[in-house]
C-alpha positions in Angstrom: -18.6 69.8 -43.1 -15.8 67.5 -44.3 -14.4 67.5 -40.8 -17.8 66.6 -39.3 -18.2 63.8 -41.9 -14.8 62.5 -41.0 -15.7 62.5 -37.3 -18.9 60.6 -38.0 -17.0 58.0 -40.0 -14.4 57.6 -37.2 -17.2 57.3 -34.7 -18.9 54.6 -36.8 -15.7 52.7 -37.2 -15.2 52.8 -33.4 -18.7 51.5 -32.8 -18.2 48.7 -35.3 -14.8 47.9 -33.7 -16.4 47.7 -30.3 -19.2 45.4 -31.6 -16.6 43.1 -33.3 -14.5 43.1 -30.1 -17.5 42.1 -28.0 -18.5 39.4 -30.5 -14.9 38.1 -30.5 -14.9 37.9 -26.7 -18.2 36.0 -26.7 -16.8 33.6 -29.3 -13.7 33.1 -27.2 -15.7 32.5 -24.0 -18.0 30.0 -25.8 -14.9 28.2 -27.2 -13.3 28.0 -23.8 -16.5 26.8 -22.2 -16.9 24.2 -24.9 -13.3 23.0 -24.3 -13.8 22.8 -20.6 -17.0 20.8 -21.1 -15.1 18.4 -23.5 -12.2 18.1 -21.0 -14.7 17.2 -18.1 -16.3 14.6 -20.3 -12.8 13.2 -21.3 -11.8 13.1 -17.6 -15.0 11.4 -16.7 -14.4 8.8 -19.4 -10.8 8.3 -18.2 -12.1 7.8 -14.6 -14.6 5.2 -15.8 -12.0 3.3 -17.8 -9.6 3.4 -14.8 -12.3 2.1 -12.5 -13.2 -0.7 -14.9 -9.5 -1.7 -15.2 -9.3 -1.8 -11.4 -12.4 -4.0 -11.2 -10.9 -6.3 -13.9 -7.6 -6.5 -11.9 -9.5 -7.3 -8.7 -11.5 -10.1 -10.4 -8.3 -11.5 -11.8 -6.7 -11.4 -8.4 -9.8 -13.2 -6.9 -9.5 -15.8 -9.7 -5.8 -16.4 -9.0 -6.5 -16.9 -5.3 -9.4 -19.2 -6.1 -7.0 -21.4 -8.3 -4.5 -21.5 -5.4 -7.1 -22.5 -2.9 -6.8 -19.3 -0.8 -10.2 -18.1 -1.6 -12.9 -20.4 -2.9 -16.6 -21.0 -2.9 -17.7 -24.7 -2.7 -20.0 -25.6 -5.5 -22.1 -27.8 -3.3 -22.1 -29.4 0.2 -21.0 -32.6 -1.4 -17.9 -31.0 -2.9 -17.2 -29.3 0.3 -17.3 -32.6 2.3 -15.2 -34.4 -0.3 -12.6 -31.6 -0.2 -12.5 -31.8 3.5 -11.9 -35.5 3.4 -9.0 -35.3 1.0 -7.4 -32.4 2.8 -7.6 -34.3 6.1 -4.7 -36.5 4.9 -2.2 -33.6 5.2 -1.3 -31.8 8.4 -0.7 -28.5 6.6 -3.9 -28.6 4.7 -5.8 -29.6 7.8 -4.4 -26.6 9.6 -5.5 -24.4 6.7 -8.9 -26.0 6.8 -9.1 -25.1 10.5 -8.2 -21.5 9.8 -11.1 -21.0 7.3 -13.3 -18.1 8.3 -16.5 -16.5 7.0 -19.1 -17.4 4.5 -16.6 -17.5 1.6 -14.2 -20.0 3.3 -11.3 -17.5 3.3 -8.2 -18.9 4.9 -6.7 -16.7 7.6 -3.0 -16.1 7.4 -0.8 -18.0 9.9 2.4 -16.0 9.4 3.5 -12.6 8.0 4.2 -12.5 4.2 6.5 -9.4 4.5 8.0 -7.5 7.5 8.8 -4.0 6.4 10.8 -1.2 8.1 8.3 1.3 6.8 9.3 4.6 8.6 12.1 6.1 10.6 9.8 6.6 13.5 6.6 4.9 14.8 3.8 4.2 12.3 0.6 5.8 13.4 -1.9 4.3 10.9 -2.2 1.7 8.1 -5.0 1.5 5.6 -5.7 -0.7 2.6 -6.7 1.0 -0.7 -10.4 0.8 -0.9 -10.4 0.1 -4.7 -7.1 -1.8 -5.2 -6.2 -5.0 -3.3 -2.5 -4.6 -3.8 -1.8 -1.2 -2.2 -1.6 -0.2 1.4 -0.8 3.3 2.9 1.0 4.0 6.1 1.4 7.2 8.1 4.1 8.0 10.7 5.4 10.4 13.3 8.2 11.2 10.8 5.7 13.4 8.9 5.5 11.1 5.9 2.9 8.9 4.2 4.1 5.9 2.2 2.3 3.6 -0.2 3.4 -0.1 -0.5 2.7 -2.9 -2.9 1.4 -5.9 -0.9 2.3 -8.4 -3.6 6.0 -7.8 -3.3 6.5 -5.5 -0.2 8.1 -2.7 -2.3 7.7 1.0 -1.7 5.6 2.7 -4.4 5.4 6.3 -3.3 6.3 8.7 -0.5 4.3 11.8 0.4 5.6 14.5 2.8 3.5 16.7 5.0 6.0 19.6 4.5 6.9 19.8 8.2 8.2 17.8 11.2 4.9 17.3 13.1 3.5 13.7 13.2 0.9 12.3 10.9 -1.9 10.8 12.9 -4.2 9.2 10.3 -4.3 8.1 6.6 -6.8 6.8 4.1 -6.6 5.8 0.4 -9.2 5.1 -2.2 -10.1 5.8 -5.8 -6.6 7.1 -6.7 -6.5 9.6 -3.8 -4.3 9.5 -0.7 -5.3 11.7 2.3 -3.7 12.1 5.7 -4.1 14.3 8.8 -1.7 15.4 11.4 -0.7 17.5 14.4 -0.3 20.6 12.2 -4.1 21.0 12.1 -4.2 20.3 8.3 -5.6 17.5 6.2 -3.8 16.9 2.9 -5.0 15.2 -0.3 -2.7 13.8 -3.0 -3.4 12.3 -6.4 -1.6 9.0 -6.3 -1.0 8.6 -10.0 0.6 12.0 -10.4 2.0 12.4 -6.9 0.5 15.9 -6.9 -0.9 17.7 -3.8 -4.4 18.8 -4.8 -5.9 20.0 -1.5 -4.8 21.3 1.9 -7.9 21.3 4.2 -7.4 23.9 6.9 -10.0 24.9 9.5 -9.5 22.9 12.7 -8.0 24.8 15.6 -6.1 21.8 17.1 -4.5 18.6 15.8 -6.6 16.4 13.5 -7.0 12.9 15.0 -8.7 11.0 12.1 -9.6 11.2 8.4 -11.8 9.1 6.1 -12.8 9.4 2.4 -16.4 9.0 1.5 -17.4 6.4 -1.1 -16.9 8.1 -4.5 -14.0 10.2 -3.1 -15.9 13.5 -3.4 -16.1 14.2 0.3 -13.8 13.8 3.4 -14.7 13.6 7.1 -12.1 14.7 9.7 -12.1 14.6 13.5 -10.0 16.9 15.7 -8.9 17.5 19.2 -10.9 20.8 19.0 -13.9 18.5 19.5 -15.4 19.1 16.1 -16.0 16.7 13.2 -16.0 18.3 9.7 -17.2 17.3 6.3 -15.3 18.7 3.3 -16.3 18.8 -0.4 -13.2 18.1 -2.5 -15.0 17.4 -5.8 -13.9 20.7 -7.3 -10.5 22.5 -7.6 -11.3 24.6 -4.6 -12.5 22.7 -1.5 -15.4 23.8 0.7 -16.4 22.8 4.2 -20.0 21.7 4.1 -21.0 20.5 7.6 -19.6 20.6 11.1 -20.6 18.3 14.0 -19.6 19.2 17.6 -19.3 17.1 20.7 -17.8 17.5 24.2 -15.4 14.6 23.6 -12.6 14.3 20.9 -13.3 11.9 18.0 -10.4 9.3 17.7 -11.9 7.6 14.6 -14.6 7.7 12.0 -16.1 5.6 9.2 -18.6 6.1 6.4 -20.6 3.2 4.8 -22.5 5.0 2.0 -23.2 8.7 1.5 -26.8 8.3 2.6 -25.9 6.6 5.8 -24.8 8.4 9.0 -21.2 9.0 9.7 -20.1 7.0 12.8 -17.4 8.3 15.2 -15.6 6.8 18.2 -14.7 9.2 21.0 -12.2 9.6 23.9 -15.0 9.3 26.5 -15.7 5.7 25.3 -18.9 6.6 23.4 -19.9 6.0 19.7 -22.0 8.6 17.9 -23.9 8.7 14.6 -24.3 11.9 12.6 -26.7 12.9 9.7 -24.5 14.3 7.0 -27.1 16.6 5.5 -28.6 18.1 8.6 -25.6 18.0 10.9 -27.7 16.5 13.7 -26.6 13.7 16.0 -29.0 10.8 15.3 -27.8 8.2 17.8 -25.5 8.2 20.8 -24.2 5.0 22.5 -22.2 6.2 25.5 -19.6 4.4 27.6 -19.2 1.5 25.2 -15.5 1.1 26.0 -13.6 2.1 29.1 -10.7 4.5 28.3 -12.0 5.5 24.9 -12.9 4.1 21.5 -9.9 3.8 19.1 -11.6 2.3 16.0 -15.1 2.1 14.3 -16.0 0.4 11.1 -19.3 -0.4 9.4 -19.7 -4.0 8.5 -19.3 -4.4 4.7 -22.7 -5.0 3.1 -24.6 -4.1 6.3 -26.2 -0.8 7.3 -26.9 -1.7 11.0 -23.7 -3.4 12.4 -20.5 -1.6 13.5 -17.2 -3.1 14.7 -15.5 -1.1 17.5 -12.2 -1.3 19.3 -11.3 0.3 22.6 -8.6 1.1 25.1 -10.1 -1.6 27.4 -8.4 -4.1 25.0 -11.7 -5.4 23.6 -13.6 -5.4 20.3 -17.3 -5.2 20.0 -20.0 -5.6 17.3 -22.9 -3.3 18.0 -26.4 -3.4 16.4 -27.5 0.1 15.5 -31.2 -0.8 15.4 -31.3 -2.1 19.0 -28.3 0.0 20.3 -26.9 -3.1 21.9 -23.7 -5.1 21.9 -24.1 -8.3 19.7 -20.6 -9.8 20.5 -17.6 -8.9 22.5 -14.1 -10.2 21.7 -11.3 -10.4 24.3 -7.9 -12.2 24.5 -5.1 -12.1 27.0 -2.7 -11.4 24.1 -4.6 -8.4 22.9 -3.5 -5.2 24.5 -4.6 -1.8 23.2 -2.1 0.9 24.3 -2.8 3.6 21.8 -5.7 5.8 20.5 -4.5 4.9 17.0 -5.3 1.2 17.3 -7.5 0.0 14.4 -9.6 -3.1 13.8 -11.5 -4.5 10.8 
C-alpha cells in the first residue's frame, strides 16, 4: 500500500510538472510574440522617422536651390517679367534664362559637374535614389554596384554580386539597393547596413531589368527567358507573386503606383502594360520603335503618359488612353547603340 501511495504521489508530481512546463512554454511564446510585436512597431517608427528626415532634407535642398536661383517659382507674372529684364543685362544669366525648362522654371545644366571613373569596365545602368536627391547608383560589367554622392562626386558604397558575370540593371529607393545580372539572380541590399537581404532566384536566363515598386515592398524583374516576375520582399523570406509572359524579351520596366499597370519595353519594339493583381496584359502597343525599346518611364504625376526610348535613336511620349504617340524627339547627335540606354 505504501508503494502504491508513493507511485500515486510520483504520478501526481509528474502531471503537475507537465502542466507547469506547458504553462511556462506558453508564457515564453507569449513573451516572444510580444517582443516581436514591439520590435515591429519600433522598426515602423524608425522607418517613419527616417522618411520624415529625408523629406526635410529634400525640402532644405530645394530651398537652397531656390536661393541660388537654380530652381524657383515666380510669385507672379510681373515678378517673372522684371526678373527677365534684369537678367537680360548679363550674357551668362541670359543663357541660363534660355535653358529654363518646365512649369517650375528649372535651369538645365550646360556642363558636367563631376566626371567620375566609376568602374573598371563599362557601366550598364545608372539610377537616382527615388527618395534622396544626393545619391545615385551605378551597375557595371565588372559585377559591382556603386553608390555615389552627387553633391561631391564621392563613392559612398560598393556592393558585389559575388561572381564575375556582368550586372545589367540597378535601382535604388527607400534605403534599398537592388541589381540584376547575367547570373539569373536579382540581389537586394540594405544601403544603411550594407547587408544583403534577398537573392531572388527563379529566372532561367539572364535578368535584363529590375525596378522597385513605390513603398519598396515589391520588385519587378524582366528576363531573357521572356518572363516578367513580381516579387514580394516585405518579409524576411521573399515570395514570387505574379508572372507575366510574352514572346519578346523585356529590356526595361517601370511602375508608377502599385494600383497602376506595370509597363515594359521589349526587344521587338513594342510596349506592354500588365495588371499586377490578375497577371493579364491590359494593353499592347506594338512596333513603337524599330530595333527594340530600351527605356520606359511613367510621367511623374501622370497616370496616362509614358516616355520611351528606342534603338532607332528616338524618344517618344505616348498617351495610354488613346494608344498614340503624342511627341517624338530626334537629334542627329543622339545615337542609341545599346539595349541598356535610359531616358527620363
